[in-house]
PDB file of N, CA, C and O in Angstrom:
ATOM      1  N   MET A   1       5.943 188.811 103.816  1.00  0.00           N
ATOM      2  CA  MET A   1       7.318 188.846 103.898  1.00  0.00           C
ATOM      3  C   MET A   1       8.243 188.472 102.533  1.00  0.00           C
ATOM      4  O   MET A   1       9.246 189.076 102.153  1.00  0.00           O
ATOM      5  N   ASN A   2       7.763 187.587 102.064  1.00  0.00           N
ATOM      6  CA  ASN A   2       8.034 186.983 100.630  1.00  0.00           C
ATOM      7  C   ASN A   2       8.063 187.636  99.520  1.00  0.00           C
ATOM      8  O   ASN A   2       9.005 187.582  98.729  1.00  0.00           O
ATOM      9  N   ASN A   3       6.770 188.481  99.327  1.00  0.00           N
ATOM     10  CA  ASN A   3       6.282 189.561  98.165  1.00  0.00           C
ATOM     11  C   ASN A   3       7.010 190.783  98.779  1.00  0.00           C
ATOM     12  O   ASN A   3       7.638 191.446  97.952  1.00  0.00           O
ATOM     13  N   TRP A   4       7.046 191.139  99.834  1.00  0.00           N
ATOM     14  CA  TRP A   4       8.427 192.300  99.827  1.00  0.00           C
ATOM     15  C   TRP A   4       9.667 191.718  99.610  1.00  0.00           C
ATOM     16  O   TRP A   4      10.466 192.400  98.968  1.00  0.00           O
ATOM     17  N   MET A   5      10.017 190.637  99.986  1.00  0.00           N
ATOM     18  CA  MET A   5      11.065 190.358  99.563  1.00  0.00           C
ATOM     19  C   MET A   5      11.575 190.075  97.823  1.00  0.00           C
ATOM     20  O   MET A   5      12.661 190.401  97.343  1.00  0.00           O
ATOM     21  N   ARG A   6      10.729 189.560  97.292  1.00  0.00           N
ATOM     22  CA  ARG A   6      10.592 189.560  95.602  1.00  0.00           C
ATOM     23  C   ARG A   6      10.219 191.057  95.308  1.00  0.00           C
ATOM     24  O   ARG A   6      10.610 191.377  94.185  1.00  0.00           O
ATOM     25  N   THR A   7       9.625 191.999  95.930  1.00  0.00           N
ATOM     26  CA  THR A   7       9.703 193.339  95.238  1.00  0.00           C
ATOM     27  C   THR A   7      10.600 193.841  95.287  1.00  0.00           C
ATOM     28  O   THR A   7      10.968 194.322  94.216  1.00  0.00           O
ATOM     29  N   VAL A   8      11.477 194.047  96.457  1.00  0.00           N
ATOM     30  CA  VAL A   8      13.013 194.834  96.724  1.00  0.00           C
ATOM     31  C   VAL A   8      13.885 194.126  95.721  1.00  0.00           C
ATOM     32  O   VAL A   8      14.485 194.863  94.939  1.00  0.00           O
ATOM     33  N   ALA A   9      14.087 192.636  95.586  1.00  0.00           N
ATOM     34  CA  ALA A   9      14.973 192.359  94.974  1.00  0.00           C
ATOM     35  C   ALA A   9      14.764 192.933  93.518  1.00  0.00           C
ATOM     36  O   ALA A   9      15.749 193.500  93.046  1.00  0.00           O
ATOM     37  N   ALA A  10      13.692 192.874  92.779  1.00  0.00           N
ATOM     38  CA  ALA A  10      13.357 193.081  91.565  1.00  0.00           C
ATOM     39  C   ALA A  10      13.618 194.537  91.580  1.00  0.00           C
ATOM     40  O   ALA A  10      14.337 194.921  90.657  1.00  0.00           O
ATOM     41  N   ARG A  11      13.222 195.400  92.375  1.00  0.00           N
ATOM     42  CA  ARG A  11      13.495 196.700  92.215  1.00  0.00           C
ATOM     43  C   ARG A  11      15.051 196.931  92.233  1.00  0.00           C
ATOM     44  O   ARG A  11      15.509 197.882  91.600  1.00  0.00           O
ATOM     45  N   CYS A  12      15.900 196.066  92.957  1.00  0.00           N
ATOM     46  CA  CYS A  12      17.299 196.149  92.707  1.00  0.00           C
ATOM     47  C   CYS A  12      17.749 196.110  91.330  1.00  0.00           C
ATOM     48  O   CYS A  12      18.393 196.960  90.714  1.00  0.00           O
ATOM     49  N   LEU A  13      17.221 194.771  90.872  1.00  0.00           N
ATOM     50  CA  LEU A  13      17.666 194.447  90.082  1.00  0.00           C
ATOM     51  C   LEU A  13      17.446 195.257  88.781  1.00  0.00           C
ATOM     52  O   LEU A  13      18.264 195.305  87.862  1.00  0.00           O
ATOM     53  N   THR A  14      16.137 195.947  88.809  1.00  0.00           N
ATOM     54  CA  THR A  14      15.880 196.551  87.599  1.00  0.00           C
ATOM     55  C   THR A  14      16.926 198.086  87.425  1.00  0.00           C
ATOM     56  O   THR A  14      17.476 198.642  86.474  1.00  0.00           O
ATOM     57  N   ARG A  15      16.799 198.389  89.133  1.00  0.00           N
ATOM     58  CA  ARG A  15      18.119 199.807  88.980  1.00  0.00           C
ATOM     59  C   ARG A  15      19.116 199.178  88.572  1.00  0.00           C
ATOM     60  O   ARG A  15      19.434 199.617  87.467  1.00  0.00           O
ATOM     61  N   ARG A  16      19.954 198.144  89.001  1.00  0.00           N
ATOM     62  CA  ARG A  16      21.045 197.692  88.700  1.00  0.00           C
ATOM     63  C   ARG A  16      21.279 197.504  86.759  1.00  0.00           C
ATOM     64  O   ARG A  16      22.320 197.711  86.136  1.00  0.00           O
ATOM     65  N   GLY A  17      20.213 197.152  86.320  1.00  0.00           N
ATOM     66  CA  GLY A  17      20.637 196.862  84.877  1.00  0.00           C
ATOM     67  C   GLY A  17      20.720 197.989  84.192  1.00  0.00           C
ATOM     68  O   GLY A  17      21.529 198.162  83.281  1.00  0.00           O
ATOM     69  N   ARG A  18      19.685 199.039  84.680  1.00  0.00           N
ATOM     70  CA  ARG A  18      19.835 200.253  83.871  1.00  0.00           C
ATOM     71  C   ARG A  18      21.154 201.115  84.308  1.00  0.00           C
ATOM     72  O   ARG A  18      21.368 202.047  83.532  1.00  0.00           O
ATOM     73  N   ASP A  19      22.064 201.003  85.366  1.00  0.00           N
ATOM     74  CA  ASP A  19      23.405 201.513  85.758  1.00  0.00           C
ATOM     75  C   ASP A  19      24.316 200.711  84.754  1.00  0.00           C
ATOM     76  O   ASP A  19      25.132 201.401  84.144  1.00  0.00           O
ATOM     77  N   GLN A  20      24.301 199.241  84.464  1.00  0.00           N
ATOM     78  CA  GLN A  20      25.334 198.585  83.646  1.00  0.00           C
ATOM     79  C   GLN A  20      25.086 198.453  82.319  1.00  0.00           C
ATOM     80  O   GLN A  20      25.353 197.415  81.713  1.00  0.00           O
ATOM     81  N   ARG A  21      24.441 199.718  81.644  1.00  0.00           N
ATOM     82  CA  ARG A  21      24.440 199.654  80.487  1.00  0.00           C
ATOM     83  C   ARG A  21      25.736 200.016  79.603  1.00  0.00           C
ATOM     84  O   ARG A  21      26.075 199.344  78.629  1.00  0.00           O
ATOM     85  N   GLY A  22      26.359 201.055  80.018  1.00  0.00           N
ATOM     86  CA  GLY A  22      27.566 201.567  80.052  1.00  0.00           C
ATOM     87  C   GLY A  22      27.474 202.772  79.056  1.00  0.00           C
ATOM     88  O   GLY A  22      26.334 203.212  78.907  1.00  0.00           O
ATOM     89  N   ASP A  23      28.405 203.339  78.397  1.00  0.00           N
ATOM     90  CA  ASP A  23      28.159 204.857  78.293  1.00  0.00           C
ATOM     91  C   ASP A  23      28.920 204.194  76.831  1.00  0.00           C
ATOM     92  O   ASP A  23      30.051 203.848  77.173  1.00  0.00           O
ATOM     93  N   ILE A  24      28.712 203.908  75.398  1.00  0.00           N
ATOM     94  CA  ILE A  24      28.864 203.574  74.361  1.00  0.00           C
ATOM     95  C   ILE A  24      29.833 204.683  73.475  1.00  0.00           C
ATOM     96  O   ILE A  24      30.950 204.481  72.998  1.00  0.00           O
ATOM     97  N   PRO A  25      29.135 205.722  73.439  1.00  0.00           N
ATOM     98  CA  PRO A  25      30.036 206.957  73.028  1.00  0.00           C
ATOM     99  C   PRO A  25      31.540 206.853  73.500  1.00  0.00           C
ATOM    100  O   PRO A  25      32.548 206.901  72.794  1.00  0.00           O
ATOM    101  N   GLY A  26      31.428 206.679  75.042  1.00  0.00           N
ATOM    102  CA  GLY A  26      32.705 206.689  75.443  1.00  0.00           C
ATOM    103  C   GLY A  26      33.799 205.617  75.025  1.00  0.00           C
ATOM    104  O   GLY A  26      34.984 205.789  74.744  1.00  0.00           O
ATOM    105  N   TRP A  27      33.207 204.714  75.062  1.00  0.00           N
ATOM    106  CA  TRP A  27      34.303 202.956  75.024  1.00  0.00           C
ATOM    107  C   TRP A  27      34.571 202.906  73.416  1.00  0.00           C
ATOM    108  O   TRP A  27      35.425 202.209  72.869  1.00  0.00           O
ATOM    109  N   VAL A  28      33.650 203.805  72.772  1.00  0.00           N
ATOM    110  CA  VAL A  28      34.235 204.161  71.215  1.00  0.00           C
ATOM    111  C   VAL A  28      35.386 205.148  70.991  1.00  0.00           C
ATOM    112  O   VAL A  28      36.297 205.025  70.172  1.00  0.00           O
ATOM    113  N   LEU A  29      35.195 206.108  71.825  1.00  0.00           N
ATOM    114  CA  LEU A  29      36.615 206.883  72.021  1.00  0.00           C
ATOM    115  C   LEU A  29      37.585 206.198  72.300  1.00  0.00           C
ATOM    116  O   LEU A  29      38.525 206.013  71.527  1.00  0.00           O
ATOM    117  N   VAL A  30      37.483 205.687  73.538  1.00  0.00           N
ATOM    118  CA  VAL A  30      38.783 204.757  74.200  1.00  0.00           C
ATOM    119  C   VAL A  30      39.267 204.179  73.268  1.00  0.00           C
ATOM    120  O   VAL A  30      40.366 204.547  72.852  1.00  0.00           O
ATOM    121  N   THR A  31      38.658 203.219  72.735  1.00  0.00           N
ATOM    122  CA  THR A  31      39.108 202.248  71.229  1.00  0.00           C
ATOM    123  C   THR A  31      40.095 202.765  70.527  1.00  0.00           C
ATOM    124  O   THR A  31      41.268 202.402  70.442  1.00  0.00           O
ATOM    125  N   ILE A  32      39.223 204.127  69.754  1.00  0.00           N
ATOM    126  CA  ILE A  32      39.933 204.552  68.828  1.00  0.00           C
ATOM    127  C   ILE A  32      40.915 205.487  68.982  1.00  0.00           C
ATOM    128  O   ILE A  32      41.583 205.880  68.026  1.00  0.00           O
ATOM    129  N   MET A  33      41.129 206.053  70.596  1.00  0.00           N
ATOM    130  CA  MET A  33      42.133 206.864  70.853  1.00  0.00           C
ATOM    131  C   MET A  33      43.167 205.866  71.105  1.00  0.00           C
ATOM    132  O   MET A  33      44.315 206.111  70.737  1.00  0.00           O
ATOM    133  N   THR A  34      42.807 204.442  71.867  1.00  0.00           N
ATOM    134  CA  THR A  34      44.115 203.500  71.821  1.00  0.00           C
ATOM    135  C   THR A  34      44.605 203.142  70.428  1.00  0.00           C
ATOM    136  O   THR A  34      45.797 203.290  70.158  1.00  0.00           O
ATOM    137  N   ALA A  35      43.900 202.762  69.695  1.00  0.00           N
ATOM    138  CA  ALA A  35      44.281 202.685  68.075  1.00  0.00           C
ATOM    139  C   ALA A  35      45.137 203.253  67.979  1.00  0.00           C
ATOM    140  O   ALA A  35      46.272 202.778  67.955  1.00  0.00           O
ATOM    141  N   GLY A  36      44.863 204.408  67.898  1.00  0.00           N
ATOM    142  CA  GLY A  36      45.362 205.598  67.342  1.00  0.00           C
ATOM    143  C   GLY A  36      47.100 205.927  68.367  1.00  0.00           C
ATOM    144  O   GLY A  36      48.091 206.165  67.677  1.00  0.00           O
ATOM    145  N   LEU A  37      47.253 205.900  69.828  1.00  0.00           N
ATOM    146  CA  LEU A  37      48.230 205.859  70.720  1.00  0.00           C
ATOM    147  C   LEU A  37      48.899 204.520  69.959  1.00  0.00           C
ATOM    148  O   LEU A  37      50.114 204.706  70.026  1.00  0.00           O
ATOM    149  N   VAL A  38      48.714 203.600  69.457  1.00  0.00           N
ATOM    150  CA  VAL A  38      49.137 202.148  69.283  1.00  0.00           C
ATOM    151  C   VAL A  38      49.920 202.412  68.062  1.00  0.00           C
ATOM    152  O   VAL A  38      51.126 202.173  67.989  1.00  0.00           O
ATOM    153  N   ALA A  39      49.008 203.055  66.819  1.00  0.00           N
ATOM    154  CA  ALA A  39      49.713 203.454  65.500  1.00  0.00           C
ATOM    155  C   ALA A  39      50.872 204.160  65.789  1.00  0.00           C
ATOM    156  O   ALA A  39      51.981 203.755  65.441  1.00  0.00           O
ATOM    157  N   ALA A  40      50.670 205.298  66.466  1.00  0.00           N
ATOM    158  CA  ALA A  40      51.413 206.332  66.741  1.00  0.00           C
ATOM    159  C   ALA A  40      53.286 205.683  67.336  1.00  0.00           C
ATOM    160  O   ALA A  40      54.457 205.763  66.964  1.00  0.00           O
ATOM    161  N   ILE A  41      52.516 205.115  68.371  1.00  0.00           N
ATOM    162  CA  ILE A  41      53.988 204.149  68.682  1.00  0.00           C
ATOM    163  C   ILE A  41      55.114 203.588  68.002  1.00  0.00           C
ATOM    164  O   ILE A  41      56.329 203.727  68.145  1.00  0.00           O
ATOM    165  N   TRP A  42      54.210 202.742  67.021  1.00  0.00           N
ATOM    166  CA  TRP A  42      54.144 201.608  66.787  1.00  0.00           C
ATOM    167  C   TRP A  42      55.446 202.232  65.047  1.00  0.00           C
ATOM    168  O   TRP A  42      56.206 201.428  64.508  1.00  0.00           O
ATOM    169  N   VAL A  43      55.317 203.692  64.599  1.00  0.00           N
ATOM    170  CA  VAL A  43      55.474 204.514  63.698  1.00  0.00           C
ATOM    171  C   VAL A  43      56.996 204.684  64.046  1.00  0.00           C
ATOM    172  O   VAL A  43      57.910 204.667  63.223  1.00  0.00           O
ATOM    173  N   VAL A  44      57.131 204.871  65.586  1.00  0.00           N
ATOM    174  CA  VAL A  44      58.243 205.512  66.068  1.00  0.00           C
ATOM    175  C   VAL A  44      58.975 204.425  66.405  1.00  0.00           C
ATOM    176  O   VAL A  44      60.062 204.376  65.829  1.00  0.00           O
ATOM    177  N   ALA A  45      58.725 203.497  67.185  1.00  0.00           N
ATOM    178  CA  ALA A  45      59.331 202.084  67.420  1.00  0.00           C
ATOM    179  C   ALA A  45      59.826 201.544  66.338  1.00  0.00           C
ATOM    180  O   ALA A  45      61.039 201.333  66.327  1.00  0.00           O
ATOM    181  N   GLU A  46      59.207 201.271  65.439  1.00  0.00           N
ATOM    182  CA  GLU A  46      59.232 200.102  64.582  1.00  0.00           C
ATOM    183  C   GLU A  46      60.647 200.087  64.271  1.00  0.00           C
ATOM    184  O   GLU A  46      61.029 199.026  64.766  1.00  0.00           O
ATOM    185  N   PRO A  47      61.607 200.636  63.754  1.00  0.00           N
ATOM    186  CA  PRO A  47      62.990 200.559  63.357  1.00  0.00           C
ATOM    187  C   PRO A  47      63.507 199.809  64.556  1.00  0.00           C
ATOM    188  O   PRO A  47      63.989 198.701  64.323  1.00  0.00           O
ATOM    189  N   GLN A  48      63.482 200.283  65.940  1.00  0.00           N
ATOM    190  CA  GLN A  48      64.076 199.541  66.921  1.00  0.00           C
ATOM    191  C   GLN A  48      63.821 198.305  67.251  1.00  0.00           C
ATOM    192  O   GLN A  48      64.619 197.379  67.396  1.00  0.00           O
ATOM    193  N   LEU A  49      62.826 198.314  67.352  1.00  0.00           N
ATOM    194  CA  LEU A  49      61.940 196.447  67.351  1.00  0.00           C
ATOM    195  C   LEU A  49      62.404 195.971  66.532  1.00  0.00           C
ATOM    196  O   LEU A  49      62.802 194.876  66.928  1.00  0.00           O
ATOM    197  N   LYS A  50      62.736 196.180  65.063  1.00  0.00           N
ATOM    198  CA  LYS A  50      63.380 195.420  63.940  1.00  0.00           C
ATOM    199  C   LYS A  50      64.574 194.996  64.409  1.00  0.00           C
ATOM    200  O   LYS A  50      64.810 193.831  64.726  1.00  0.00           O
ATOM    201  N   ASP A  51      65.473 196.058  64.474  1.00  0.00           N
ATOM    202  CA  ASP A  51      66.831 195.720  65.098  1.00  0.00           C
ATOM    203  C   ASP A  51      66.707 194.896  66.207  1.00  0.00           C
ATOM    204  O   ASP A  51      67.104 193.751  65.993  1.00  0.00           O
ATOM    205  N   LEU A  52      66.317 195.093  67.231  1.00  0.00           N
ATOM    206  CA  LEU A  52      66.251 193.937  68.376  1.00  0.00           C
ATOM    207  C   LEU A  52      65.568 192.633  68.374  1.00  0.00           C
ATOM    208  O   LEU A  52      65.900 191.748  69.163  1.00  0.00           O
ATOM    209  N   LEU A  53      64.860 192.522  67.725  1.00  0.00           N
ATOM    210  CA  LEU A  53      64.181 191.219  67.251  1.00  0.00           C
ATOM    211  C   LEU A  53      65.580 190.583  66.300  1.00  0.00           C
ATOM    212  O   LEU A  53      66.257 189.648  66.727  1.00  0.00           O
ATOM    213  N   SER A  54      65.808 191.148  65.200  1.00  0.00           N
ATOM    214  CA  SER A  54      67.070 190.615  64.558  1.00  0.00           C
ATOM    215  C   SER A  54      68.307 190.526  65.220  1.00  0.00           C
ATOM    216  O   SER A  54      69.137 189.827  64.640  1.00  0.00           O
ATOM    217  N   ASN A  55      68.625 191.000  66.186  1.00  0.00           N
ATOM    218  CA  ASN A  55      69.621 190.809  67.354  1.00  0.00           C
ATOM    219  C   ASN A  55      69.644 189.537  67.965  1.00  0.00           C
ATOM    220  O   ASN A  55      70.438 188.597  67.915  1.00  0.00           O
ATOM    221  N   ALA A  56      68.323 189.784  68.696  1.00  0.00           N
ATOM    222  CA  ALA A  56      68.078 188.050  69.505  1.00  0.00           C
ATOM    223  C   ALA A  56      68.083 187.349  68.588  1.00  0.00           C
ATOM    224  O   ALA A  56      68.913 186.475  68.841  1.00  0.00           O
ATOM    225  N   LEU A  57      67.609 187.163  67.538  1.00  0.00           N
ATOM    226  CA  LEU A  57      67.459 186.359  66.275  1.00  0.00           C
ATOM    227  C   LEU A  57      68.498 185.409  66.265  1.00  0.00           C
ATOM    228  O   LEU A  57      68.459 184.212  66.551  1.00  0.00           O
ATOM    229  N   SER A  58      69.682 186.309  65.792  1.00  0.00           N
ATOM    230  CA  SER A  58      70.982 186.329  65.152  1.00  0.00           C
ATOM    231  C   SER A  58      72.122 185.832  66.505  1.00  0.00           C
ATOM    232  O   SER A  58      73.213 185.301  66.299  1.00  0.00           O
ATOM    233  N   SER A  59      71.510 186.180  67.985  1.00  0.00           N
ATOM    234  CA  SER A  59      72.540 185.891  68.588  1.00  0.00           C
ATOM    235  C   SER A  59      72.067 184.358  69.396  1.00  0.00           C
ATOM    236  O   SER A  59      72.703 183.846  70.318  1.00  0.00           O
ATOM    237  N   VAL A  60      70.625 183.735  68.701  1.00  0.00           N
ATOM    238  CA  VAL A  60      70.408 182.373  69.364  1.00  0.00           C
ATOM    239  C   VAL A  60      71.384 181.588  67.980  1.00  0.00           C
ATOM    240  O   VAL A  60      72.202 180.668  67.955  1.00  0.00           O
ATOM    241  N   ASN A  61      70.977 182.215  67.259  1.00  0.00           N
ATOM    242  CA  ASN A  61      71.924 181.021  65.897  1.00  0.00           C
ATOM    243  C   ASN A  61      73.160 181.130  66.402  1.00  0.00           C
ATOM    244  O   ASN A  61      74.100 180.542  65.867  1.00  0.00           O
TER     245      ASN A  61
END
């Protein structure tokens, strides 16, 4: 019984290890697209964010 349980556990762990490697090109694409979206939003929102921050800081003084 012990050998059978070890064999089953080893097979499950081996299969799980193969499934957990991930999709490297997919993660690279997600990272690049996220960086692109942040850059695009930053270009559009930068003036408003600067005004918002300067107004908030001037109201504290």
